[in-house]
N, C-alpha and C positions, 0 to 999 in steps of 0.2 A: 484423736487425742488433742486435748487442749494443751498450749504451749505456756508456760510460766512467763511471766511479764519480763524476765531476764532474756529469755528465748526469744519472744517477739521483738525485743529491743534489737537483739543481734539480726532477726530478720529484716528489721528496719535498716540496718547498716549494712546487710547485703544488697539491700536496694539503691543504696547511696554508692557503694562498692561497684554495683553493676553500671551504674550511670558514668561513674568516673573510672571505668575498667581500662579505657584506652589510655595510654601514657601521656604526658605532656608532649613528648615529641610527635605522636600520632595526632593528637588535636591540632598541635601548631601546623604540621603536615597538611592535615586536612582544611584548616582554615586558609593556609596559603594558596592550596589548590581550589578552593571554593566547594569541597565537597561536602556541603553541610548535609545533605540528604543520606550520603553514605555513612558520615558519622553517626547520625542519627538512629540509622538501622543498627550500626554496630553496638552503640549504647544499650538499645532497646534489646538486642540480641542477649548481651550481658546480664540484664535485669532477668530476663526469661530463664537464661542458664541458673543464675543464682537464686531466683525465686521459687522455681519449680522443685528445688531440692527441699523445701519445708510443706509442712501440712497446713500451717496457720490461715486463717481466711484473708488476712491482710498480703501475705506473700502470694496467694492464689489470684487474688485480684489484681496485683502489680504484674503478675506474669501474663494474664488475660489482656490487660491493659498494653503490655509491651508487645504481646502478638499484634494486637489490633492496630497499633501504631505502625508496626513493619509492613503490615498489609496495605495499610492508607498510604505510607509512603513510597512503598514500591508501586501501587497503582499510579500515583502522581506522577513518578518520574516516567512510568510508560507513557502516560498520556502527554508529558511535557516533550518526549521523543516523538509521540504521535504528530504532536503539533507542529515540531520542526520539521519532520518529513511532510506534512500536507504543505508547509510554506514553500519548501523546494520543489515539490511536485507541482504546485500551482505555477510557480516561477518558469519551471522546466516548460509547461503547458504554453505560457504566455509567449516566451521565446521562441518556442518551437512552431507557434502558429504565425509568429511574425516571419520565421524563415519559410515556412510553406506558403504563404500569402505573398511573399517576393519583397515585403519591407525589408528584411535582411538578405540580400543577394549572395549567391555563392561567391566566396572568397572574402567575404566581410569579415574584417577583423573585430572579435568580441572582446571589448574592452571592459573588464571588471569594474573599474572605477564609474565609469559612464552607465553601465546596466544598473549598477546599485543605485544610483542617483535616480535614473529614470523609473525603477521600481521601487523608490523609497525603502530599501532593504540594505543590509549590511553586505560586505563582500561575500562573507561566508555561504549563504544560501545561493548567491550567484555563482560562486566556484561549484558548489555541488549540482547546482543546476545544469551548469555547462558539461561536467563530467557525465551526467545523465543523460543529456543529449548526444554526447560522444557515443554512449553505448548503442544509440540508435543508429548511428550514423549520419545524423544531421550536422554534427560538429565534429572538426578536426583538430585534434590535439597536437600541439607541434612543442617539442623541448625547447625550455628557456625563452618562448615567445608566446604570444597570445593566442588563444584558439580562434579558429577562422570558421565560418559556414562552409560545410562542405557542397560537394557538388554530387548529388546521387543520379547516376544514370537510370532511364527507364528499364534497361535489362536487369540491373541490379535489385531494382523494386520489385519487378516482376518475379524474380527467384524467391524473394523473400515472400510475397503472398501465396505464391504456388506451396512453398514449405508451410507456410501458415494454414492454409487452405487443407493441407494432407493431415496436418495435426491435429487441428480442431474437427475435422471430419471422424478422424478415429476416436477422437475423446467423445464426440457425439454418439458413434456407433456402440462403443463400450458402455457408455450412459445408459443407453438403452436396454442394455444386455444386464447391466450389473446395479444401477440405482436401486435403492431400496425404497418402498412406498413414501416414507416420511421425505426422502431427497426429491422424489417427483413430485410431491405436494410442494416443495419449497421453490422448485423450479417454475411450476405453474403460478405460484402466488407471486413470484417475482415479476413474471411476464404479465399478469393482471395489473400489477402496480404501475409497470411500465406504460400500461395503456393510458393511465389520467395523464402521464407526462407527456404523451403524444398531443391528447386532447387540448392541453393547455400549451403546446408547443414550448415545453421546457426544454431547450437543447442541453443546457449543464447538465441538468437533473439526469436527463436521460442517456447522457453520455456516462455517468457515475452509475447509474443503474445497469446500464449496458456491460460495463466492467464485471458487475456480481452475477449477471445473467451468465455471461461466459464461465467465470469462475466457478459457479455450480456445476457446469458440464465437466470443466476439468476435474474437479473433486470427484464427479460422480461416475468417471472412468474408472475410479479406484486403481488407478496405475500412478504412482507418484513419480516414476521417472518421466513417463509421458505428459504428466500434467507439469513439471516443472521445465521440460521442454518447450510446452505452450506457452507459457507464462514467461518464460525468457524471449521468445520469439514475439510475443504479443507486446512485450515492452519496447522491443525495437521499432515496432510497427506502429507504436501508441500515437505518435503526433499523426501519421497519416491517415488512420483509423478515425482519429478526432476531426480531422479536416474535412473528411466526407459527409460529415453532419451538417456542414454549412451549405451542401447542396439543397436546393429549394425542394420540398416533399420528400426529404430522404427519411425523416423521422417515421411517418406511417408505412413508408415502402420497408424499411429496417423492421418495424413491428411486425409487418406481415411476414417477413421471413422468419422471424423468430417463432411465430406462430407455427409455422409448418414445423420448424425444427423440434420446438417443446411437444406438439401433438405427437410425432414419431416417437420422440424418447417416452413420453409418458404411457405410450400404447405399446412400448416394447418392441417397435418395428427398428431394428437396426439397420438395414439396408435404406430405408427411407430416412434415417435420421443421418446417416452418413452424407446420402445425396444432398439434402437439404441444406446441410453446413457447408458442403464443398460449394453449392451454388452461391449461399449466402457470403462467403469469403471472396467468391469471384465478383460478385455483385459491389462488394465493398471497394475492391481494386479498380472494377469500371468506374465507379462513381468518382472517386478520386481523381483517375485520370482524366476522366471527363470535366471534372471541377479544375484541374491545373489547365488543361487545354482552354477552357473558355477564358480564363485570366489572361493566358498567353496571347490569345486572339484580341 
């Protein structure tokens, strides 16, 4: 039904009411806290709520526009959060590499100001990176004092790698039994893409692709508890697993190990998948230990 001019004017007023639906106090609070994105979402939600109550075309258009704005803003917020996390992850990886390479020796005090200047970032990502490294055991947090580089004994590292091997091997075995045809094709495609990274000797690209390869196997187990445990322990071993790729010739060897894992999973051979993954994680540990021994010598 077409609305009268008066009713359409009222619809326009509803739109205005929607935009200004937040009180002045709300607006001031949002501005003070710089939550501009959240305010925009709230305003658009009011627009949608007001305008969807009417049937005239202008209101329907405003309702659709408001919904689109909400979606775009939410995607922007997620992207911003993702970028921030990426910066923290990158910084944690660089500091972790400095620790594992011996540049930052055990007991070294990690000064946030100095690290922020060194890596040309603010103190916030430095603080978050240090917390992330503390979760891996590379850094020791001390109450009311600066964090320091921790000393990890070979025995502690061996315990973590043994646990990681068993978890990943079980994920591989279950993936061989439970993966859908689409999941198997995804794993195969990821492995094939990694071949090009080996050919170009793209270590950084291979490290990122390696995370995806293993994540596909965790997900393919169709056991969320086991997958969460594997992700958590892998995060703790992350710096050590990245470091082993600096060993000469490690990329093609790792890719060959992945080939055996992938073939076993795709063919549904659970026992072979378990054995191949267990062997792979053991070789990762051996490579890292060999790398550190060479540097120590």
